[in-house]
ZAVEX-500472 format. One record per residue (C-alpha): residue in three letters; x, y, z. Coordinates in pm, 1 decimal. Each point is the difference from the previous one (the first is absolute). Layout:
% ZAVEX-500472
<'Ala' <X Y Z>>
...
***
This chain:
% ZAVEX-500472
<'Met' <860.0 -1872.8 4879.1>>
<'Ser' <318.6 158.5 137.8>>
<'Lys' <80.6 57.1 367.9>>
<'Leu' <101.6 362.9 -53.8>>
<'Lys' <-317.2 178.5 113.2>>
<'Gly' <97.6 273.2 243.4>>
<'Lys' <358.1 -126.0 34.3>>
<'Val' <170.1 290.6 -177.3>>
<'Ala' <-62.0 367.6 -62.9>>
<'Ile' <117.6 284.4 -218.4>>
<'Val' <145.6 270.8 223.5>>
<'Gly' <147.4 252.1 -241.2>>
<'Ile' <-62.1 133.2 -349.5>>
<'Gly' <171.4 242.7 -233.7>>
<'Glu' <-71.9 136.7 -344.8>>
<'Val' <132.9 271.4 -231.3>>
<'Pro' <-218.1 190.9 -247.1>>
<'Thr' <-76.0 -166.8 -331.5>>
<'Gly' <112.8 200.9 -303.2>>
<'Arg' <273.1 78.5 -249.4>>
<'Phe' <334.5 75.8 163.2>>
<'Pro' <271.3 -21.0 -267.8>>
<'Glu' <270.3 143.0 228.0>>
<'Thr' <-71.1 -244.6 283.4>>
<'Ala' <178.5 -334.8 17.9>>
<'Ala' <-222.2 -303.1 41.4>>
<'Ile' <171.9 -101.3 323.7>>
<'Tyr' <-120.1 325.1 159.8>>
<'His' <-365.0 -107.1 -30.5>>
<'Gly' <75.6 -319.7 188.2>>
<'Met' <230.2 157.3 258.8>>
<'Ala' <-233.6 288.0 80.3>>
<'Ser' <-295.5 -238.0 34.6>>
<'Ala' <197.2 -238.7 221.3>>
<'Lys' <115.5 280.5 230.3>>
<'Met' <-359.5 118.7 36.0>>
<'Ala' <-112.5 -352.4 88.0>>
<'Ile' <275.4 -39.5 261.4>>
<'Lys' <-93.6 332.3 159.2>>
<'Asp' <-369.6 -85.7 -15.0>>
<'Ala' <63.2 -330.3 179.5>>
<'Gly' <205.7 168.8 269.1>>
<'Ile' <279.4 -256.2 -20.7>>
<'Asp' <375.7 11.6 -10.8>>
<'Lys' <99.3 -84.3 -357.1>>
<'Asp' <227.4 -276.5 123.9>>
<'Glu' <-301.3 -195.7 124.0>>
<'Ile' <-63.9 -85.5 -365.5>>
<'Asp' <133.2 -348.4 -65.2>>
<'Tyr' <-156.0 -77.6 -338.0>>
<'Val' <-28.2 225.2 -307.1>>
<'Met' <-247.3 -77.5 -279.3>>
<'Pro' <43.3 218.4 -306.9>>
<'Thr' <-249.4 -62.7 -274.0>>
<'Gly' <67.1 10.7 -373.7>>
<'Ala' <80.6 318.7 -190.4>>
<'Leu' <-111.5 -20.6 -361.4>>
<'Tyr' <170.7 301.6 -154.0>>
<'Ser' <357.7 -126.0 24.0>>
<'Pro' <151.7 -349.1 33.3>>
<'Ala' <317.1 160.3 139.4>>
<'Phe' <-186.0 183.9 275.8>>
<'Asn' <-204.9 -308.8 74.5>>
<'Thr' <322.4 -195.2 48.1>>
<'Glu' <115.5 262.7 250.0>>
<'Leu' <-316.9 -59.0 198.9>>
<'Val' <57.5 -375.2 -11.3>>
<'Thr' <359.7 35.6 117.3>>
<'Cys' <-63.7 196.7 319.8>>
<'Arg' <33.2 365.2 -103.8>>
<'Ile' <-288.7 105.6 226.2>>
<'Ala' <158.9 -159.7 306.3>>
<'Glu' <328.9 177.0 -68.6>>
<'Glu' <-152.4 338.3 -82.3>>
<'Leu' <-205.9 -6.9 320.9>>
<'Gly' <302.1 -112.2 200.3>>
<'Leu' <-180.7 -301.6 143.3>>
<'Lys' <228.1 -205.0 228.4>>
<'Asn' <-201.3 -311.0 84.9>>
<'Val' <-155.0 -116.4 -326.0>>
<'Lys' <10.1 -377.2 -40.4>>
<'Lys' <-156.6 -18.7 -343.8>>
<'Asn' <-79.8 223.0 -297.3>>
<'Cys' <-241.8 -182.9 -228.4>>
<'Gln' <-202.7 140.1 -286.4>>
<'Ile' <-371.7 -82.9 -7.6>>
<'Phe' <-158.6 69.9 -335.6>>
<'Ala' <-337.7 -102.7 -137.8>>
<'Gly' <-83.7 300.4 -216.5>>
<'Gly' <-301.9 186.7 129.7>>
<'Ser' <-56.3 -252.1 276.8>>
<'Ser' <351.2 43.0 142.0>>
<'Ser' <-119.6 194.3 304.6>>
<'Thr' <-254.2 -257.1 115.2>>
<'Cys' <229.8 -294.8 -70.8>>
<'Ala' <281.3 169.9 192.5>>
<'Leu' <-228.5 71.8 294.3>>
<'Glu' <-100.2 -365.0 31.2>>
<'Ile' <358.1 -122.4 -39.8>>
<'Ala' <117.6 254.1 258.9>>
<'Ala' <-275.2 -114.6 235.3>>
<'Ala' <107.1 -363.9 -35.3>>
<'Leu' <366.4 84.6 60.8>>
<'Ile' <-83.4 193.8 314.4>>
<'Tyr' <-244.0 -263.3 127.3>>
<'Ser' <262.7 -271.5 -51.9>>
<'Gly' <266.1 199.9 183.3>>
<'Ala' <223.0 33.5 -306.8>>
<'Ala' <-31.1 381.3 8.6>>
<'Ser' <-115.3 261.4 248.8>>
<'Met' <-19.0 332.8 -185.8>>
<'Ile' <-43.5 3.1 -379.2>>
<'Leu' <35.3 302.3 -226.4>>
<'Phe' <-172.4 -19.7 -340.1>>
<'Val' <100.5 264.7 -255.3>>
<'His' <-112.4 98.6 -347.9>>
<'Ala' <164.8 251.5 -233.6>>
<'Asp' <-32.3 51.9 -375.1>>
<'Lys' <36.9 264.9 -272.0>>
<'Leu' <-247.5 -99.4 -269.9>>
<'Gly' <-89.9 363.7 -60.8>>
<'Thr' <343.6 136.7 -86.7>>
<'Gly' <240.0 -295.9 15.0>>
<'Val' <-117.5 -143.8 -332.7>>
<'Thr' <-102.9 158.2 -327.4>>
<'Ala' <-365.9 19.0 -94.3>>
<'Gln' <55.8 -275.4 -257.5>>
<'Gly' <193.1 -204.2 254.1>>
<'Ala' <-293.9 13.4 239.5>>
<'Ile' <-239.6 -98.8 -278.1>>
<'Asp' <222.1 -291.9 -96.9>>
<'Leu' <35.3 -111.4 361.3>>
<'Phe' <-373.0 -11.9 62.7>>
<'Ser' <-68.3 -160.5 -335.4>>
<'Thr' <208.3 -302.7 91.6>>
<'Ala' <35.2 -32.2 379.6>>
<'Gly' <-222.0 -284.8 116.5>>
<'Ile' <-132.8 -59.6 -352.8>>
<'Ser' <82.8 -327.7 -173.0>>
<'Ala' <282.7 42.6 -251.2>>
<'Glu' <-113.6 -313.2 -187.0>>
<'Trp' <-376.0 40.4 -10.8>>
<'Glu' <-92.8 365.7 56.2>>
<'Val' <276.4 254.6 -66.1>>
<'Pro' <26.2 -91.0 -374.1>>
<'Tyr' <-369.8 76.3 -43.3>>
<'Gly' <6.0 342.0 161.3>>
<'Gln' <-125.2 -83.3 348.1>>
<'His' <80.5 274.0 252.8>>
<'Tyr' <-146.4 131.3 323.9>>
<'Ser' <-255.7 234.1 -156.1>>
<'Ala' <-123.0 -286.8 -219.4>>
<'Val' <-17.5 -234.0 300.1>>
<'Thr' <-202.7 257.6 188.7>>
<'Ala' <-227.5 59.5 -296.3>>
<'Leu' <-79.7 -371.2 -19.4>>
<'Ser' <-96.6 -14.5 367.9>>
<'Thr' <-197.2 322.6 -22.0>>
<'Met' <-195.7 -107.5 -306.6>>
<'Arg' <-87.5 -336.9 149.7>>
<'Tyr' <-109.0 149.2 330.7>>
<'Met' <-209.3 271.0 -169.1>>
<'Tyr' <-165.0 -261.9 -222.6>>
<'Glu' <-90.3 -220.1 295.9>>
<'Thr' <-118.7 272.7 238.5>>
<'Gly' <-117.5 299.1 -201.5>>
<'Cys' <263.3 222.0 160.4>>
<'Thr' <39.7 326.5 -196.8>>
<'Asp' <285.0 231.2 -97.6>>
<'Glu' <-126.4 242.2 264.2>>
<'His' <26.1 -267.7 267.9>>
<'Met' <360.6 -70.3 -98.4>>
<'Ala' <74.7 371.7 -3.0>>
<'Ala' <-145.1 33.1 349.3>>
<'Val' <281.3 -219.5 138.4>>
<'Cys' <254.0 249.3 -135.2>>
<'Val' <-193.3 288.4 152.7>>
<'Ser' <-23.6 -177.0 336.8>>
<'Asn' <375.4 -56.9 6.2>>
<'Arg' <68.2 358.4 -103.5>>
<'Arg' <-217.2 129.7 284.7>>
<'Trp' <228.9 -180.6 241.0>>
<'Ala' <317.3 106.4 -182.7>>
<'Gln' <-102.4 364.1 34.0>>
<'Leu' <54.5 -49.0 373.3>>
<'Asn' <328.6 -190.4 -38.8>>
<'Pro' <320.7 208.7 -11.9>>
<'Asn' <192.3 -300.5 -141.2>>
<'Ala' <-231.3 -39.7 -301.4>>
<'Phe' <102.9 127.4 -343.5>>
<'Phe' <-349.0 69.7 -138.6>>
<'Arg' <-182.8 234.3 237.6>>
<'Lys' <-214.2 214.0 -231.0>>
<'Pro' <-375.9 -69.2 8.1>>
<'Leu' <-123.4 -250.5 -258.5>>
<'Thr' <-349.5 -43.5 -140.0>>
<'Ile' <-176.3 -293.7 -159.8>>
<'Glu' <-40.8 205.0 -316.9>>
<'Glu' <375.4 55.1 -23.6>>
<'Val' <64.0 -370.9 34.3>>
<'Val' <-251.2 -117.2 -261.4>>
<'Lys' <113.5 264.6 -248.2>>
<'Ser' <371.0 -83.8 31.3>>
<'Lys' <190.9 -178.2 -276.2>>
<'Met' <-88.5 -362.6 -71.3>>
<'Leu' <292.9 -236.7 63.8>>
<'Ser' <-138.9 -352.3 -39.1>>
<'Thr' <-377.5 -11.4 -31.2>>
<'Pro' <-166.2 70.3 242.4>>
<'Leu' <301.3 115.5 206.8>>
<'Arg' <75.3 372.7 -13.1>>
<'Ala' <307.2 205.6 84.6>>
<'Lys' <-133.6 131.7 330.7>>
<'Gln' <-88.4 -354.8 104.8>>
<'Ser' <365.0 -96.4 -27.7>>
<'Asn' <278.7 36.1 255.0>>
<'Met' <325.9 180.8 -73.6>>
<'Leu' <353.2 -95.2 102.4>>
<'Phe' <195.3 207.6 251.9>>
<'Asp' <293.1 2.0 240.4>>
<'Gly' <-65.4 -82.7 362.7>>
<'Gly' <75.0 -203.5 308.5>>
<'Ala' <-152.5 -138.1 318.0>>
<'Ala' <92.2 -217.9 297.5>>
<'Phe' <-148.7 -178.0 298.3>>
<'Ile' <131.6 -179.1 309.2>>
<'Val' <-139.9 -325.4 141.1>>
<'Thr' <61.5 -147.8 345.0>>
<'Ser' <-164.7 -229.3 252.0>>
<'Ala' <-330.6 100.8 155.7>>
<'Glu' <163.0 6.1 344.9>>
<'Arg' <280.8 232.6 -107.6>>
<'Ala' <-243.4 214.2 -198.6>>
<'Arg' <-210.1 77.9 305.7>>
<'Asp' <309.2 141.8 171.9>>
<'Leu' <85.7 221.6 -295.5>>
<'Val' <-307.0 177.2 -135.0>>
<'Glu' <-343.5 107.1 115.6>>
<'Lys' <-182.6 -180.3 -281.7>>
<'Pro' <182.4 -299.4 -145.3>>
<'Val' <-166.7 -130.4 -314.2>>
<'Tyr' <-39.8 -375.6 33.9>>
<'Leu' <-12.8 -250.0 -283.0>>
<'Leu' <-330.9 -178.9 63.0>>
<'Gly' <-57.5 -203.9 -314.0>>
<'Glu' <157.5 -86.4 -334.8>>
<'Gly' <-133.5 -165.1 -313.0>>
<'Gly' <157.2 -60.2 -337.0>>
<'Val' <-83.1 -171.5 -328.9>>
<'Val' <225.7 -35.0 -304.4>>
<'Thr' <-209.5 -50.5 -312.5>>
<'His' <217.3 30.8 -311.6>>
<'Phe' <306.4 132.4 -177.6>>
<'Val' <-123.9 14.1 -358.7>>
<'Tyr' <-304.3 224.6 11.3>>
<'Ser' <-203.1 -227.8 -227.3>>
<'Gln' <29.1 -272.7 264.7>>
<'Glu' <-191.9 201.9 260.9>>
<'Pro' <-336.9 -178.3 34.9>>
<'Asp' <-199.7 320.8 58.4>>
<'Val' <148.2 338.5 -91.5>>
<'Ser' <-291.1 179.9 164.2>>
<'Arg' <43.5 -161.5 344.0>>
<'Phe' <351.9 -145.2 45.7>>
<'Gly' <73.2 -154.1 341.6>>
<'Trp' <-125.2 278.5 227.8>>
<'Ala' <-297.7 -179.7 154.6>>
<'Lys' <207.1 -303.4 102.2>>
<'Ala' <292.8 206.9 129.7>>
<'Gly' <-240.5 223.5 190.4>>
<'Arg' <-172.8 -294.3 165.5>>
<'Met' <336.0 -131.4 119.5>>
<'Ala' <101.5 335.2 148.0>>
<'Phe' <-332.2 73.4 168.3>>
<'Glu' <-24.8 -352.6 141.2>>
<'Glu' <344.8 26.1 156.8>>
<'Ser' <-75.9 343.0 145.8>>
<'Gly' <-336.0 -97.5 147.4>>
<'Leu' <-144.4 317.7 -151.6>>
<'Thr' <-242.2 74.5 -283.6>>
<'Val' <-38.2 268.2 -262.4>>
<'Ala' <-245.1 174.9 232.3>>
<'Asp' <282.7 51.3 251.5>>
<'Met' <222.0 182.8 -249.9>>
<'Asp' <45.4 375.8 39.5>>
<'Leu' <215.7 25.1 -312.5>>
<'Ala' <33.4 -175.1 -335.2>>
<'Glu' <347.0 65.1 -139.2>>
<'Ile' <-39.5 -164.4 -341.0>>
<'Tyr' <277.9 -30.3 -261.3>>
<'Asp' <-96.1 219.6 -292.8>>
<'Ser' <239.3 5.6 -294.5>>
<'Tyr' <-312.3 47.0 -214.5>>
<'Pro' <-359.8 63.6 114.7>>
<'Ile' <-137.6 -339.5 -102.0>>
<'Phe' <227.3 -182.4 243.1>>
<'Gln' <-105.6 219.1 287.4>>
<'Ile' <-366.3 -73.5 -74.5>>
<'Ile' <60.1 -374.7 -35.0>>
<'Gly' <197.7 -19.2 324.1>>
<'Phe' <-253.8 214.3 184.8>>
<'Glu' <-288.8 -222.1 -106.9>>
<'Glu' <166.9 -339.1 29.4>>
<'Leu' <105.6 75.9 358.2>>
<'Gly' <-366.8 51.0 81.6>>
<'Phe' <-45.7 374.4 45.1>>
<'Cys' <-292.7 -19.5 -239.3>>
<'Arg' <-158.4 -241.6 -245.5>>
<'Arg' <146.8 -56.3 -344.2>>
<'Gly' <-87.5 281.5 -236.2>>
<'Glu' <-70.4 250.9 278.5>>
<'Gly' <354.2 130.5 48.9>>
<'Gly' <-12.8 261.1 -273.4>>
<'Glu' <-313.1 157.3 142.9>>
<'Ile' <152.8 12.9 349.1>>
<'Phe' <304.2 184.9 -134.0>>
<'Leu' <-223.7 228.5 -207.6>>
<'Arg' <-221.5 77.9 298.9>>
<'Gly' <300.1 112.8 205.6>>
<'Asp' <-14.3 -272.7 265.1>>
<'Thr' <373.9 -62.0 -45.9>>
<'Trp' <100.0 368.8 1.5>>
<'Pro' <127.6 196.8 301.6>>
<'Gly' <-286.8 10.6 247.8>>
<'Gly' <-170.8 -299.1 -166.4>>
<'Arg' <-113.2 -312.7 176.6>>
<'Ile' <264.5 -229.9 -156.5>>
<'Pro' <330.4 194.0 -30.5>>
<'Cys' <193.9 -164.7 -281.1>>
<'Thr' <364.6 36.6 -111.8>>
<'Thr' <52.7 306.3 213.3>>
<'Asn' <342.7 102.9 -132.0>>
<'Gly' <-139.2 44.2 -351.5>>
<'Gly' <154.2 -323.9 -119.7>>
<'Met' <206.2 -41.0 -313.6>>
<'Leu' <-264.7 186.4 -198.2>>
<'Ser' <75.3 320.5 191.0>>
<'Gln' <298.2 -42.0 232.9>>
<'Gly' <184.6 -166.1 -286.1>>
<'His' <151.7 -333.7 -100.7>>
<'Thr' <355.0 -64.6 124.2>>
<'Gly' <32.1 -364.5 -100.0>>
<'Ala' <-18.8 -237.2 295.9>>
<'Gly' <-47.2 316.4 204.1>>
<'Gly' <-360.0 32.7 -113.1>>
<'Ser' <-101.9 -270.4 244.8>>
<'Val' <252.2 111.9 262.0>>
<'Ala' <-159.6 344.5 3.8>>
<'Ile' <-343.6 -155.4 55.2>>
<'Leu' <127.4 -213.2 290.0>>
<'Val' <178.3 299.9 154.0>>
<'Glu' <-320.5 202.2 -33.7>>
<'Thr' <-197.8 -274.4 172.4>>
<'Val' <237.2 13.4 295.7>>
<'Arg' <-1.6 379.2 -0.6>>
<'Gln' <-378.5 8.6 21.8>>
<'Leu' <-15.7 -260.1 276.4>>
<'Met' <266.2 184.2 199.1>>
<'Gly' <-203.0 319.1 -34.1>>
<'Lys' <274.8 185.5 -189.2>>
<'Ala' <-175.4 77.7 -330.5>>
<'Gly' <-56.2 371.2 59.1>>
<'Glu' <-276.3 158.3 -205.2>>
<'Arg' <-111.4 -331.9 -142.5>>
<'Gln' <-11.1 -184.5 331.8>>
<'Val' <-297.0 -234.6 29.6>>
<'Pro' <-138.8 50.1 352.2>>
<'Asn' <38.8 -286.1 248.4>>
<'Ala' <148.5 -241.8 -253.1>>
<'Arg' <74.3 -335.8 169.1>>
<'Phe' <-9.1 -265.3 -272.5>>
<'Ala' <89.0 5.3 -369.4>>
<'Val' <23.2 -235.4 -294.3>>
<'Glu' <287.9 59.7 -240.2>>
<'Thr' <64.8 -167.9 -334.1>>
<'Ala' <293.1 -44.6 -235.6>>
<'Val' <55.1 -173.3 -331.8>>
<'Gly' <294.9 -63.3 -230.9>>
<'Gly' <65.6 -25.0 -371.4>>
<'Thr' <-301.9 -38.2 -225.6>>
<'Tyr' <-216.9 -40.7 311.7>>
<'Met' <158.1 -341.2 44.3>>
<'Asp' <-78.1 -22.2 370.5>>
<'Ala' <-244.5 135.9 256.1>>
<'Gln' <148.3 93.0 336.8>>
<'Val' <-216.4 118.5 291.5>>
<'Ser' <109.4 120.6 343.9>>
<'Ile' <-214.3 86.4 300.3>>
<'Leu' <167.4 251.3 231.1>>
<'Gly' <-115.1 159.5 321.7>>
<'Thr' <87.4 182.4 319.8>>
<'Glu' <-171.8 -269.0 209.6>>
<'Ile' <26.8 -378.9 2.6>>
<'Pro' <-352.0 -153.2 -9.1>>
***
């Protein structure tokens, strides 16, 4: 167990809308988000002494600019000691938060800016995006030659889970509808039109039983957050969001080596995070669950203990996870409705968690939210990362 509980807090967040912006340079998404986060934290920009850009997938050249300090220069930061990229695919946000917490706790840094920016919607061709997500994180020796890709990976997990639990197409579709209900209230989401279960189950089949409207789409976007010590945080903002617990489990690289594609490592990672926090699932006001496809949101939701195995689909179908429901889940709309921006999919979920806990979520604000569990995962669901965040330290 780490010694980080309550030692650090997120004090500022920023995010630009997710969408297709062909005339907008990728750096803008990162710069605009960073400026919002600095303003939100109420700090002088020169208090930032450590910059953490995460990976941009659309362009190796732009990614190199992030690695070699472009953000620090563009923002005009004068006291940055280090610029170091933290990248773990879809779990980049959670990994960066824990690394930032350790740096601050050790005294190596005092104010850390994490930034994401990417242009997967307009910075690559449609075929380029398909090629990227048919190979990234998929074994070149053992899987790519046989046609493995992310829709096929998802189909395998979905089929196995449905076989074991009796979960139906309608249950899977209900996750998409739940996320869309939240996205309708989110001005940064791309998909904001109402969605029905019937529309989902009648959409084009991609990889049986996965359908088109159960799949995320790639867009441009950016987000940022600022981490500092708990002591400094209390001087800056009304509601600092403290890191209370962290858990992580790495299970595989090659998908066929995952012992259980209908569970992964969520239960173990969740136990670690909850134990460190001193809280339980019953204390959570929010469940911000990573959702690149509906099956992974259901698995994470169940394995963390919000319900018994096989009950998740019915809870989503019943509306318990929707706005006004008893277990608000993935309240920004997730990648299924806000959109997938590469590593930014998980960054957006972490930023939304903080936004809700700070009471800044506008129309979709969950009343009196104090504690939340947030998840992230990279590659072909190679790891399970769980964070417990809150406005109080138990």
